[in-house]
C-alpha atoms as a printed R data frame, in Angstrom:
    type eleno elety resid chain resno       x       y       z
1   ATOM     1    CA   MET     A     1  71.322  -4.146 255.272
2   ATOM     2    CA   THR     A     2  70.750  -5.290 251.469
3   ATOM     3    CA   MET     A     3  73.303  -5.626 248.826
4   ATOM     4    CA   GLU     A     4  71.931  -2.158 247.224
5   ATOM     5    CA   GLN     A     5  73.008  -0.154 249.759
6   ATOM     6    CA   THR     A     6  76.170  -2.193 249.222
7   ATOM     7    CA   LYS     A     7  76.648  -1.356 245.533
8   ATOM     8    CA   TYR     A     8  78.409   2.178 244.312
9   ATOM     9    CA   ASP     A     9  80.109   3.130 241.050
10  ATOM    10    CA   ILE     A    10  83.406   0.835 240.665
11  ATOM    11    CA   TYR     A    11  84.564   3.393 238.462
12  ATOM    12    CA   ALA     A    12  84.165   6.852 239.301
13  ATOM    13    CA   ILE     A    13  86.675   8.442 241.223
14  ATOM    14    CA   ASN     A    14  84.224  11.092 242.543
15  ATOM    15    CA   LEU     A    15  81.535   9.232 244.499
16  ATOM    16    CA   LEU     A    16  80.179  12.288 246.985
17  ATOM    17    CA   GLY     A    17  78.621  14.090 243.905
18  ATOM    18    CA   ASP     A    18  79.493  17.364 241.976
19  ATOM    19    CA   GLU     A    19  77.687  19.554 244.626
20  ATOM    20    CA   GLU     A    20  78.655  17.669 247.790
21  ATOM    21    CA   GLN     A    21  82.263  17.692 246.572
22  ATOM    22    CA   ARG     A    22  82.696  21.709 245.555
23  ATOM    23    CA   ILE     A    23  81.390  22.198 249.618
24  ATOM    24    CA   ARG     A    24  84.236  20.591 250.752
25  ATOM    25    CA   ILE     A    25  86.841  21.281 248.339
26  ATOM    26    CA   GLU     A    26  85.513  25.432 248.459
27  ATOM    27    CA   ARG     A    27  85.880  24.900 252.649
28  ATOM    28    CA   LEU     A    28  89.347  23.551 252.241
29  ATOM    29    CA   LYS     A    29  90.341  26.150 249.691
30  ATOM    30    CA   LYS     A    30  89.327  28.804 252.225
31  ATOM    31    CA   LEU     A    31  91.087  27.365 255.277
32  ATOM    32    CA   MET     A    32  94.136  27.066 253.059
33  ATOM    33    CA   LYS     A    33  94.254  30.568 252.124
34  ATOM    34    CA   THR     A    34  93.664  31.612 255.895
35  ATOM    35    CA   ALA     A    35  97.051  29.530 256.727
36  ATOM    36    CA   GLY     A    36  98.812  30.964 253.125
37  ATOM    37    CA   ILE     A    37  98.774  27.501 251.130
38  ATOM    38    CA   ARG     A    38  98.382  27.553 247.719
39  ATOM    39    CA   HIS     A    39  99.282  24.064 246.537
40  ATOM    40    CA   ALA     A    40  98.644  20.928 248.506
41  ATOM    41    CA   LEU     A    41  99.325  17.188 248.045
42  ATOM    42    CA   VAL     A    42  96.763  14.993 250.027
43  ATOM    43    CA   ARG     A    43  97.668  11.302 250.707
44  ATOM    44    CA   ASP     A    44  96.446   9.901 253.637
45  ATOM    45    CA   ASN     A    45  93.040   7.466 253.464
46  ATOM    46    CA   ALA     A    46  90.805   9.220 255.571
47  ATOM    47    CA   ASP     A    47  91.403  12.546 254.189
48  ATOM    48    CA   ILE     A    48  91.109  10.999 250.549
49  ATOM    49    CA   TYR     A    49  88.066   9.663 251.242
50  ATOM    50    CA   TYR     A    50  86.779  12.822 253.107
51  ATOM    51    CA   LEU     A    51  87.350  14.678 249.738
52  ATOM    52    CA   THR     A    52  86.058  11.804 247.160
53  ATOM    53    CA   GLY     A    53  84.278   9.505 248.623
54  ATOM    54    CA   ARG     A    54  86.271   6.534 248.239
55  ATOM    55    CA   VAL     A    55  89.612   5.303 248.792
56  ATOM    56    CA   PHE     A    56  92.558   4.266 246.292
57  ATOM    57    CA   ARG     A    57  96.398   4.366 246.788
58  ATOM    58    CA   GLY     A    58  97.511   7.917 245.269
59  ATOM    59    CA   PHE     A    59  97.291  11.680 245.671
60  ATOM    60    CA   VAL     A    60  94.425  14.439 245.409
61  ATOM    61    CA   TYR     A    61  96.286  17.570 244.257
62  ATOM    62    CA   ILE     A    62  94.685  20.963 245.197
63  ATOM    63    CA   ASP     A    63  95.496  24.334 243.968
64  ATOM    64    CA   VAL     A    64  93.211  27.407 245.356
65  ATOM    65    CA   GLU     A    65  93.357  28.619 241.734
66  ATOM    66    CA   ILE     A    66  92.203  26.150 240.019
67  ATOM    67    CA   ASP     A    67  88.265  24.577 240.367
68  ATOM    68    CA   TYR     A    68  89.207  20.700 240.394
69  ATOM    69    CA   PRO     A    69  91.044  18.708 242.187
70  ATOM    70    CA   ARG     A    70  93.831  16.613 239.997
71  ATOM    71    CA   TYR     A    71  93.759  12.939 240.996
72  ATOM    72    CA   PHE     A    72  97.344  10.914 240.969
73  ATOM    73    CA   VAL     A    73  96.289   7.231 241.180
74  ATOM    74    CA   ARG     A    74  98.374   4.247 241.856
75  ATOM    75    CA   GLN     A    75  95.929   1.858 242.847
76  ATOM    76    CA   PRO     A    76  93.140   0.804 241.438
77  ATOM    77    CA   ASN     A    77  93.918   2.061 237.699
78  ATOM    78    CA   HIS     A    78  90.505   2.004 236.388
79  ATOM    79    CA   LEU     A    79  89.339   5.391 238.014
80  ATOM    80    CA   VAL     A    80  87.539   7.871 235.547
81  ATOM    81    CA   GLY     A    81  86.719  11.622 236.725
82  ATOM    82    CA   LYS     A    82  86.125  14.864 234.407
83  ATOM    83    CA   PRO     A    83  88.046  15.075 231.575
84  ATOM    84    CA   GLY     A    84  91.888  15.472 232.713
85  ATOM    85    CA   THR     A    85  91.725  15.434 236.233
86  ATOM    86    CA   VAL     A    86  92.824  11.659 236.208
87  ATOM    87    CA   CYS     A    87  96.233  10.604 235.493
88  ATOM    88    CA   ASN     A    88  97.663   6.626 236.373
89  ATOM    89    CA   ILE     A    89 100.579   6.896 237.982
90  ATOM    90    CA   ARG     A    90 103.649   4.342 239.272
91  ATOM    91    CA   LYS     A    91 105.707   6.598 241.492
92  ATOM    92    CA   PRO     A    92 105.177  10.441 243.082
93  ATOM    93    CA   GLU     A    93 108.255  11.620 241.020
94  ATOM    94    CA   GLN     A    94 105.663  11.350 237.811
95  ATOM    95    CA   ILE     A    95 103.766  14.742 239.388
96  ATOM    96    CA   PRO     A    96 105.503  17.783 239.044
97  ATOM    97    CA   VAL     A    97 105.973  16.593 235.359
98  ATOM    98    CA   LEU     A    98 102.271  15.543 235.043
99  ATOM    99    CA   LEU     A    99 101.577  19.302 236.368
100 ATOM   100    CA   ALA     A   100 104.021  20.960 234.723
101 ATOM   101    CA   ASP     A   101 102.444  19.715 231.313
102 ATOM   102    CA   GLU     A   102  99.447  21.532 232.520
103 ATOM   103    CA   GLY     A   103 101.356  24.312 233.220
104 ATOM   104    CA   ILE     A   104 101.147  24.215 236.819
105 ATOM   105    CA   ASP     A   105 103.977  25.198 238.802
106 ATOM   106    CA   VAL     A   106 104.025  24.914 242.566
107 ATOM   107    CA   GLY     A   107 106.782  27.473 243.240
108 ATOM   108    CA   GLY     A   108 108.831  25.598 245.868
109 ATOM   109    CA   ALA     A   109 106.292  25.537 248.456
110 ATOM   110    CA   LEU     A   110 103.909  22.516 248.803
111 ATOM   111    CA   ALA     A   111 101.740  21.611 251.730
112 ATOM   112    CA   LEU     A   112 101.829  17.768 253.145
113 ATOM   113    CA   GLU     A   113  99.915  16.410 255.717
114 ATOM   114    CA   LEU     A   114 102.665  15.886 258.016
115 ATOM   115    CA   SER     A   115 100.814  14.038 260.546
116 ATOM   116    CA   ALA     A   116 100.056  11.379 258.371
117 ATOM   117    CA   THR     A   117 103.384  11.148 255.987
118 ATOM   118    CA   SER     A   118 106.886   9.327 256.682
119 ATOM   119    CA   TYR     A   119 109.889  11.431 256.723
120 ATOM   120    CA   ARG     A   120 110.814   9.227 254.037
121 ATOM   121    CA   ASP     A   121 107.763  10.046 251.948
122 ATOM   122    CA   VAL     A   122 108.440  13.662 252.758
123 ATOM   123    CA   GLN     A   123 112.092  13.852 251.529
124 ATOM   124    CA   ARG     A   124 111.187  11.870 248.503
125 ATOM   125    CA   LEU     A   125 108.255  14.469 247.578
126 ATOM   126    CA   VAL     A   126 110.847  17.356 248.275
127 ATOM   127    CA   ALA     A   127 113.588  15.337 245.844
128 ATOM   128    CA   ALA     A   128 110.249  15.190 242.879
129 ATOM   129    CA   PHE     A   129 109.456  18.576 243.413
130 ATOM   130    CA   GLY     A   130 112.525  21.219 244.407
131 ATOM   131    CA   LEU     A   131 110.653  21.964 247.223
132 ATOM   132    CA   SER     A   132 112.314  25.307 249.491
133 ATOM   133    CA   GLU     A   133 109.328  24.729 251.413
134 ATOM   134    CA   VAL     A   134 107.151  22.371 252.905
135 ATOM   135    CA   GLN     A   135 103.721  23.494 254.845
136 ATOM   136    CA   ASP     A   136 101.814  21.481 257.144
137 ATOM   137    CA   LEU     A   137  98.468  20.834 255.289
138 ATOM   138    CA   SER     A   138  97.550  18.423 258.372
139 ATOM   139    CA   PRO     A   139  95.384  21.118 260.760
140 ATOM   140    CA   VAL     A   140  94.125  22.529 257.875
141 ATOM   141    CA   MET     A   141  92.820  19.475 256.830
142 ATOM   142    CA   ARG     A   142  91.474  18.844 260.724
143 ATOM   143    CA   ALA     A   143  89.867  22.085 260.662
144 ATOM   144    CA   ALA     A   144  88.149  21.269 257.532
145 ATOM   145    CA   ARG     A   145  86.688  17.886 258.688
146 ATOM   146    CA   ALA     A   146  86.092  19.397 261.736
147 ATOM   147    CA   VAL     A   147  82.503  21.077 260.180
148 ATOM   148    CA   LYS     A   148  80.295  18.490 258.958
149 ATOM   149    CA   THR     A   149  78.161  19.072 255.888
150 ATOM   150    CA   ALA     A   150  74.545  18.366 256.182
151 ATOM   151    CA   GLY     A   151  75.234  15.015 253.671
152 ATOM   152    CA   GLU     A   152  77.800  13.932 256.323
153 ATOM   153    CA   GLN     A   153  75.527  14.605 259.231
154 ATOM   154    CA   GLU     A   154  72.950  12.327 257.512
155 ATOM   155    CA   LYS     A   155  75.863   9.305 257.108
156 ATOM   156    CA   LEU     A   156  76.096  10.162 260.945
157 ATOM   157    CA   ARG     A   157  72.676  10.056 261.859
158 ATOM   158    CA   LEU     A   158  72.231   6.376 260.304
159 ATOM   159    CA   SER     A   159  75.261   5.305 261.757
160 ATOM   160    CA   GLY     A   160  73.624   6.451 265.060
161 ATOM   161    CA   VAL     A   161  70.200   4.355 264.121
162 ATOM   162    CA   ARG     A   162  72.090   1.403 263.616
163 ATOM   163    CA   GLN     A   163  74.555   1.623 266.721
164 ATOM   164    CA   SER     A   164  71.403   2.438 268.845
165 ATOM   165    CA   LEU     A   165  69.578  -1.297 267.385
166 ATOM   166    CA   VAL     A   166  72.379  -2.864 268.241
167 ATOM   167    CA   TYR     A   167  72.918  -1.573 271.614
168 ATOM   168    CA   SER     A   168  69.084  -2.811 272.075
169 ATOM   169    CA   ARG     A   169  69.778  -6.595 271.080
170 ATOM   170    CA   ILE     A   170  72.318  -6.480 273.732
171 ATOM   171    CA   PRO     A   171  70.750  -8.006 277.086
172 ATOM   172    CA   HIS     A   172  69.786 -10.547 274.682
173 ATOM   173    CA   LEU     A   173  73.057 -11.752 273.753
174 ATOM   174    CA   TYR     A   174  74.336 -12.477 277.170
175 ATOM   175    CA   ARG     A   175  74.607 -16.011 278.679
176 ATOM   176    CA   GLU     A   176  75.293 -16.375 282.514
177 ATOM   177    CA   GLY     A   177  78.804 -17.316 283.169
178 ATOM   178    CA   MET     A   178  79.954 -15.230 279.842
179 ATOM   179    CA   THR     A   179  83.371 -13.284 279.834
180 ATOM   180    CA   ASP     A   180  83.617  -9.887 278.833
181 ATOM   181    CA   ILE     A   181  85.450 -11.078 275.567
182 ATOM   182    CA   GLU     A   182  82.620 -13.698 275.134
183 ATOM   183    CA   LEU     A   183  80.327 -11.009 275.281
184 ATOM   184    CA   GLN     A   184  82.328  -9.037 272.796
185 ATOM   185    CA   VAL     A   185  82.501 -10.967 270.465
186 ATOM   186    CA   GLU     A   186  78.519 -11.552 270.100
187 ATOM   187    CA   ILE     A   187  78.232  -7.831 269.986
188 ATOM   188    CA   GLU     A   188  80.679  -7.303 267.388
189 ATOM   189    CA   ARG     A   189  78.981 -10.344 265.376
190 ATOM   190    CA   ALA     A   190  75.426  -8.503 266.016
191 ATOM   191    CA   SER     A   191  77.227  -5.028 264.835
192 ATOM   192    CA   ARG     A   192  78.504  -6.643 261.508
193 ATOM   193    CA   LEU     A   193  75.192  -8.427 260.514
194 ATOM   194    CA   GLU     A   194  73.640  -4.954 260.858
195 ATOM   195    CA   GLY     A   195  76.086  -3.403 258.466
196 ATOM   196    CA   CYS     A   196  79.093  -2.468 260.568
197 ATOM   197    CA   LEU     A   197  81.698  -2.301 258.457
198 ATOM   198    CA   GLY     A   198  84.702  -3.071 260.777
199 ATOM   199    CA   GLN     A   199  86.913  -0.270 260.344
200 ATOM   200    CA   PHE     A   200  87.934   1.783 263.467
201 ATOM   201    CA   ARG     A   201  89.911   4.527 262.636
202 ATOM   202    CA   VAL     A   202  92.013   5.653 265.015
203 ATOM   203    CA   ALA     A   203  94.239   8.992 264.290
204 ATOM   204    CA   GLY     A   204  97.766   8.979 265.029
205 ATOM   205    CA   ASP     A   205 100.939   6.612 265.108
206 ATOM   206    CA   ASP     A   206 100.005   5.508 268.693
207 ATOM   207    CA   MET     A   207  96.699   4.942 269.111
208 ATOM   208    CA   GLU     A   208  94.912   1.247 268.048
209 ATOM   209    CA   LEU     A   209  91.758  -0.809 268.876
210 ATOM   210    CA   PHE     A   210  89.719  -3.387 267.479
211 ATOM   211    CA   MET     A   211  86.278  -2.860 267.085
212 ATOM   212    CA   GLY     A   212  85.980  -0.814 270.538
213 ATOM   213    CA   ASN     A   213  85.752  -1.708 274.232
214 ATOM   214    CA   VAL     A   214  84.021  -3.669 277.073
215 ATOM   215    CA   LEU     A   215  84.950  -3.196 280.659
216 ATOM   216    CA   THR     A   216  84.260  -5.002 283.083
217 ATOM   217    CA   GLY     A   217  84.251  -4.784 286.996
218 ATOM   218    CA   GLU     A   218  88.334  -4.055 288.373
219 ATOM   219    CA   ASN     A   219  89.343  -4.548 284.517
220 ATOM   220    CA   ALA     A   220  88.382  -0.610 283.954
221 ATOM   221    CA   ASP     A   221  91.074   0.536 286.548
222 ATOM   222    CA   ALA     A   222  93.896  -0.948 284.092
223 ATOM   223    CA   PRO     A   223  95.894   1.687 282.780
224 ATOM   224    CA   SER     A   224  96.146   1.891 279.146
225 ATOM   225    CA   PRO     A   225  98.910   3.326 276.841
226 ATOM   226    CA   TYR     A   226  96.660   4.655 274.575
227 ATOM   227    CA   ASP     A   227  94.877   8.476 274.430
228 ATOM   228    CA   PHE     A   228  91.346   6.698 275.304
229 ATOM   229    CA   ALA     A   229  88.805   7.703 277.763
230 ATOM   230    CA   MET     A   230  89.104   4.382 279.339
231 ATOM   231    CA   GLY     A   231  91.240   1.858 279.376
232 ATOM   232    CA   GLY     A   232  91.619  -2.062 280.125
233 ATOM   233    CA   ARG     A   233  94.559  -4.196 280.513
234 ATOM   234    CA   GLY     A   234  93.211  -6.708 276.886
235 ATOM   235    CA   LEU     A   235  94.241 -10.206 276.365
236 ATOM   236    CA   ASP     A   236  97.642  -9.687 274.948
237 ATOM   237    CA   PRO     A   237 100.096  -6.833 275.758
238 ATOM   238    CA   SER     A   238 100.922  -6.333 271.991
239 ATOM   239    CA   LEU     A   239  97.044  -4.810 272.131
240 ATOM   240    CA   PRO     A   240  96.763  -3.350 276.017
241 ATOM   241    CA   VAL     A   241  93.220  -2.127 275.871
242 ATOM   242    CA   GLY     A   242  89.880  -3.325 276.805
243 ATOM   243    CA   ALA     A   243  88.431  -6.851 277.711
244 ATOM   244    CA   ASP     A   244  90.709  -9.471 279.599
245 ATOM   245    CA   GLY     A   245  88.798 -12.076 279.859
246 ATOM   246    CA   THR     A   246  87.044 -11.479 283.141
247 ATOM   247    CA   VAL     A   247  83.897 -13.372 284.180
248 ATOM   248    CA   ILE     A   248  80.960 -11.561 284.284
249 ATOM   249    CA   ARG     A   249  79.298 -11.720 287.567
250 ATOM   250    CA   PRO     A   250  75.940 -10.329 289.455
251 ATOM   251    CA   GLY     A   251  76.180  -6.781 290.400
252 ATOM   252    CA   MET     A   252  79.610  -5.919 288.563
253 ATOM   253    CA   PRO     A   253  79.137  -3.224 286.044
254 ATOM   254    CA   VAL     A   254  79.759  -4.108 281.947
255 ATOM   255    CA   MET     A   255  80.612  -0.861 279.953
256 ATOM   256    CA   VAL     A   256  80.270  -1.167 276.080
257 ATOM   257    CA   ASP     A   257  81.815   1.338 273.992
258 ATOM   258    CA   VAL     A   258  81.870  -0.603 270.540
259 ATOM   259    CA   ASN     A   259  82.591   0.609 266.579
260 ATOM   260    CA   GLY     A   260  79.913   2.597 265.096
261 ATOM   261    CA   ASN     A   261  80.728   2.994 261.857
262 ATOM   262    CA   TYR     A   262  78.340   1.684 259.544
263 ATOM   263    CA   THR     A   263  78.654   4.469 256.937
264 ATOM   264    CA   GLY     A   264  82.289   5.472 256.837
265 ATOM   265    CA   TYR     A   265  80.903   8.148 259.555
266 ATOM   266    CA   MET     A   266  81.517   6.715 263.318
267 ATOM   267    CA   THR     A   267  79.180   7.613 265.674
268 ATOM   268    CA   ASP     A   268  80.127   7.201 269.387
269 ATOM   269    CA   MET     A   269  78.268   5.317 272.079
270 ATOM   270    CA   THR     A   270  78.674   4.179 275.506
271 ATOM   271    CA   ARG     A   271  76.060   2.198 277.226
272 ATOM   272    CA   MET     A   272  76.047   0.534 280.873
273 ATOM   273    CA   TYR     A   273  74.724  -3.045 281.488
274 ATOM   274    CA   ILE     A   274  74.640  -5.540 284.405
275 ATOM   275    CA   ALA     A   275  73.351  -9.085 285.994
276 ATOM   276    CA   GLY     A   276  71.211  -8.730 288.997
277 ATOM   277    CA   GLU     A   277  71.284  -6.153 291.502
278 ATOM   278    CA   ILE     A   278  72.674  -2.963 290.737
279 ATOM   279    CA   PRO     A   279  74.492  -1.006 293.537
280 ATOM   280    CA   ASP     A   280  73.320   2.562 294.552
281 ATOM   281    CA   ILE     A   281  76.543   4.096 293.776
282 ATOM   282    CA   VAL     A   282  76.662   2.309 289.983
283 ATOM   283    CA   ILE     A   283  73.313   4.200 289.849
284 ATOM   284    CA   ARG     A   284  74.269   7.363 291.051
285 ATOM   285    CA   ALA     A   285  77.492   7.599 288.949
286 ATOM   286    CA   ASN     A   286  75.258   6.548 285.356
287 ATOM   287    CA   ARG     A   287  73.062   9.216 286.580
288 ATOM   288    CA   LEU     A   288  75.577  11.696 287.474
289 ATOM   289    CA   SER     A   289  76.836  10.841 283.381
290 ATOM   290    CA   ILE     A   290  73.814  11.812 281.966
291 ATOM   291    CA   ASP     A   291  73.417  15.166 283.547
292 ATOM   292    CA   ILE     A   292  76.417  16.023 282.723
293 ATOM   293    CA   CYS     A   293  75.758  14.918 279.056
294 ATOM   294    CA   ASN     A   294  72.850  16.831 278.837
295 ATOM   295    CA   ALA     A   295  74.270  19.849 280.266
296 ATOM   296    CA   LEU     A   296  76.605  20.109 277.808
297 ATOM   297    CA   ALA     A   297  74.093  19.634 275.335
298 ATOM   298    CA   ALA     A   298  72.558  22.232 276.766
299 ATOM   299    CA   MET     A   299  75.884  24.912 276.082
300 ATOM   300    CA   MET     A   300  76.861  23.484 272.294
301 ATOM   301    CA   GLN     A   301  76.154  26.450 270.215
302 ATOM   302    CA   PRO     A   302  78.308  28.575 267.788
303 ATOM   303    CA   GLY     A   303  81.440  30.350 269.302
304 ATOM   304    CA   THR     A   304  81.382  28.243 272.572
305 ATOM   305    CA   GLN     A   305  84.881  27.336 273.981
306 ATOM   306    CA   ALA     A   306  85.498  24.109 274.349
307 ATOM   307    CA   SER     A   307  87.118  24.006 277.214
308 ATOM   308    CA   GLN     A   308  84.455  25.707 278.694
309 ATOM   309    CA   LEU     A   309  82.250  22.560 278.250
310 ATOM   310    CA   TYR     A   310  85.053  20.400 279.937
311 ATOM   311    CA   GLU     A   311  85.286  23.213 282.833
312 ATOM   312    CA   LYS     A   312  81.360  22.443 283.735
313 ATOM   313    CA   ALA     A   313  81.853  18.793 283.596
314 ATOM   314    CA   LEU     A   314  84.260  18.809 285.946
315 ATOM   315    CA   ALA     A   315  82.434  21.095 288.009
316 ATOM   316    CA   MET     A   316  79.331  18.980 288.139
317 ATOM   317    CA   ALA     A   317  81.843  16.145 289.210
318 ATOM   318    CA   THR     A   318  83.431  17.950 291.913
319 ATOM   319    CA   GLU     A   319  79.956  19.083 292.958
320 ATOM   320    CA   ALA     A   320  78.733  15.588 293.123
321 ATOM   321    CA   GLY     A   321  82.008  13.959 295.472
322 ATOM   322    CA   MET     A   322  82.870  12.138 292.192
323 ATOM   323    CA   ALA     A   323  85.793  14.454 291.258
324 ATOM   324    CA   GLU     A   324  88.260  11.730 292.376
325 ATOM   325    CA   TYR     A   325  86.615   8.741 289.859
326 ATOM   326    CA   PHE     A   326  86.264  11.081 287.049
327 ATOM   327    CA   MET     A   327  87.280  10.415 283.465
328 ATOM   328    CA   GLY     A   328  89.702   7.326 285.332
329 ATOM   329    CA   HIS     A   329  90.625   6.192 289.193
330 ATOM   330    CA   ARG     A   330  94.526   5.326 288.822
331 ATOM   331    CA   SER     A   331  94.660   7.001 285.113
332 ATOM   332    CA   HIS     A   332  92.694  10.107 284.455
333 ATOM   333    CA   ALA     A   333  92.102  11.031 280.639
334 ATOM   334    CA   GLY     A   334  92.553  14.839 279.810
335 ATOM   335    CA   PHE     A   335  89.164  15.272 277.952
336 ATOM   336    CA   VAL     A   336  85.499  14.812 278.245
337 ATOM   337    CA   GLY     A   337  84.920  14.638 274.266
338 ATOM   338    CA   HIS     A   338  85.386  14.573 271.382
339 ATOM   339    CA   GLY     A   339  84.934  15.141 267.476
340 ATOM   340    CA   VAL     A   340  83.984  12.035 265.271
341 ATOM   341    CA   GLY     A   341  83.447  11.612 262.020
342 ATOM   342    CA   ILE     A   342  86.279   9.705 259.270
343 ATOM   343    CA   GLU     A   343  87.779   9.045 262.472
344 ATOM   344    CA   VAL     A   344  86.889   8.593 266.051
345 ATOM   345    CA   ASN     A   345  89.551  11.168 267.172
346 ATOM   346    CA   GLU     A   346  88.479  14.550 265.441
347 ATOM   347    CA   ALA     A   347  88.093  18.088 266.539
348 ATOM   348    CA   PRO     A   348  87.175  19.742 268.201
349 ATOM   349    CA   VAL     A   349  88.539  18.407 271.649
350 ATOM   350    CA   LEU     A   350  86.464  19.058 274.554
351 ATOM   351    CA   ALA     A   351  89.423  19.463 277.144
352 ATOM   352    CA   PRO     A   352  91.102  22.607 279.576
353 ATOM   353    CA   ARG     A   353  93.562  23.968 277.565
354 ATOM   354    CA   SER     A   354  91.985  23.286 274.068
355 ATOM   355    CA   ARG     A   355  91.666  26.659 272.119
356 ATOM   356    CA   ASP     A   356  88.947  24.624 269.980
357 ATOM   357    CA   ILE     A   357  85.797  27.018 269.146
358 ATOM   358    CA   LEU     A   358  82.806  25.119 268.232
359 ATOM   359    CA   GLU     A   359  80.668  25.524 265.166
360 ATOM   360    CA   ALA     A   360  77.694  24.691 263.475
361 ATOM   361    CA   GLY     A   361  78.314  20.995 261.963
362 ATOM   362    CA   ASN     A   362  80.866  19.910 264.585
363 ATOM   363    CA   VAL     A   363  80.000  16.316 265.626
364 ATOM   364    CA   ILE     A   364  81.270  15.297 269.036
365 ATOM   365    CA   ALA     A   365  80.945  12.684 271.470
366 ATOM   366    CA   VAL     A   366  80.511  13.383 275.057
367 ATOM   367    CA   GLU     A   367  81.710  10.879 277.438
368 ATOM   368    CA   PRO     A   368  81.734  11.821 281.237
369 ATOM   369    CA   LYS     A   369  82.662   8.625 282.477
370 ATOM   370    CA   PHE     A   370  83.695   7.746 286.231
371 ATOM   371    CA   VAL     A   371  85.681   4.356 287.485
372 ATOM   372    CA   ILE     A   372  85.138   3.445 290.811
373 ATOM   373    CA   PRO     A   373  87.346   1.211 292.696
374 ATOM   374    CA   GLY     A   374  85.161  -2.177 293.777
375 ATOM   375    CA   HIS     A   375  82.648  -1.947 291.036
376 ATOM   376    CA   GLY     A   376  84.369  -0.318 287.300
377 ATOM   377    CA   ALA     A   377  83.673   1.833 285.205
378 ATOM   378    CA   ILE     A   378  80.304   3.664 284.888
379 ATOM   379    CA   GLY     A   379  78.929   6.496 282.552
380 ATOM   380    CA   ILE     A   380  77.522   6.973 278.770
381 ATOM   381    CA   GLU     A   381  78.676   8.086 276.006
382 ATOM   382    CA   ASN     A   382  76.292  10.218 273.069
383 ATOM   383    CA   THR     A   383  77.448  11.895 269.795
384 ATOM   384    CA   TYR     A   384  75.818  15.075 268.895
385 ATOM   385    CA   ILE     A   385  75.589  17.955 265.886
386 ATOM   386    CA   VAL     A   386  75.788  21.137 266.900
387 ATOM   387    CA   LYS     A   387  73.085  23.502 265.528
388 ATOM   388    CA   ASP     A   388  73.317  27.120 264.673
389 ATOM   389    CA   SER     A   389  71.902  27.172 268.585
390 ATOM   390    CA   ALA     A   390  72.055  25.387 271.422
391 ATOM   391    CA   PRO     A   391  70.620  22.807 272.485
392 ATOM   392    CA   ALA     A   392  73.343  20.238 270.084
393 ATOM   393    CA   GLU     A   393  71.429  17.285 268.484
394 ATOM   394    CA   CYS     A   394  71.707  13.971 269.650
395 ATOM   395    CA   ILE     A   395  72.199  11.539 267.119
396 ATOM   396    CA   THR     A   396  72.729   8.218 269.876
397 ATOM   397    CA   ASN     A   397  70.072   7.466 271.255
398 ATOM   398    CA   ALA     A   398  69.471   4.122 272.524
399 ATOM   399    CA   SER     A   399  68.217   4.493 276.173
400 ATOM   400    CA   THR     A   400  70.619   5.906 278.433
401 ATOM   401    CA   ASP     A   401  69.488   3.702 281.625
402 ATOM   402    CA   ILE     A   402  71.867   0.790 283.256
403 ATOM   403    CA   THR     A   403  70.118  -2.194 281.328
404 ATOM   404    CA   LEU     A   404  69.479  -5.496 283.065
405 ATOM   405    CA   LEU     A   405  71.233  -8.281 281.317
406 ATOM   406    CA   ASP     A   406  68.894 -10.997 280.490
């Protein structure tokens, strides 16, 4: 990555370009109308990034009857946009006054991202605006972001290319006697040098992870409190997930699932590595994971129920006699795939009770994985773009075979 690739306009509040922003905001407004929402105030960093292409401290005000958003910026204070759209503020209480100066009255009802806004901040905004009704914008934003524009898809493809390049280097990063964390540090270094931003955005107050997950041997069967496909005990109880210092020994599967954020949009990819002879059951489990990914990709088209994809994956695992190990052993994840983009757990979710229906433009990480006692975690993960017709486009194209560590 060159320095030229990292440059952007430090003053423009909208880094998306007028047409790209228009497409995103029009989709959001359409969903707001369907939900009975006219006025919305966006404050979550991921949502602000989606609407502007940058992160700032403040708010984006959306009115379904007004062409352009209004930006209320606390920091940084040098941003500029279309005339009359950017206001520097010190506190949110200024927002209703500034809107009133334009003749805009929210009418006692305002939508906020209730899944990302603290109770204290909600109460503060209720008092500032004199609200009689607070609507939830979170599911509307989630639905808007679930369908990626052509511009978003290109960013995801680029992340997929760079992540695949890093994975191709992993065998050469290994040294005999390494621990899982030592290998992960080398992978993280290679990722950063390739341009990985390092940030791993995960929605939800109880979701945490640093850079990714490398699981070796029996550590894969250690349950984690987080809603990830795989666990691991981690290095400390303050972050109980992932590598725990296990020495990588011959015949021990190494599952690598590391950060794919190279563009602000994250691809999600898992691959298998091993030193020495590969046990037959490890080969079979990895082959089954590949077959499930291919089968689900062939089913992914607009109108498909997300739950049907999960049911297909479970049926294939059951037919192969691997249901006991599917998506965990001591603890089982309740899904086989999830949307990815600005965050790694977006819509749709491939789960048995999911109500999501696939749409063209969904970007989905499929991760049929197995945890087999005495061996460890086995399986791959690919990121796919749902097209107008099946099959979906795979954008994480590193080799799916188990790769021998040098």
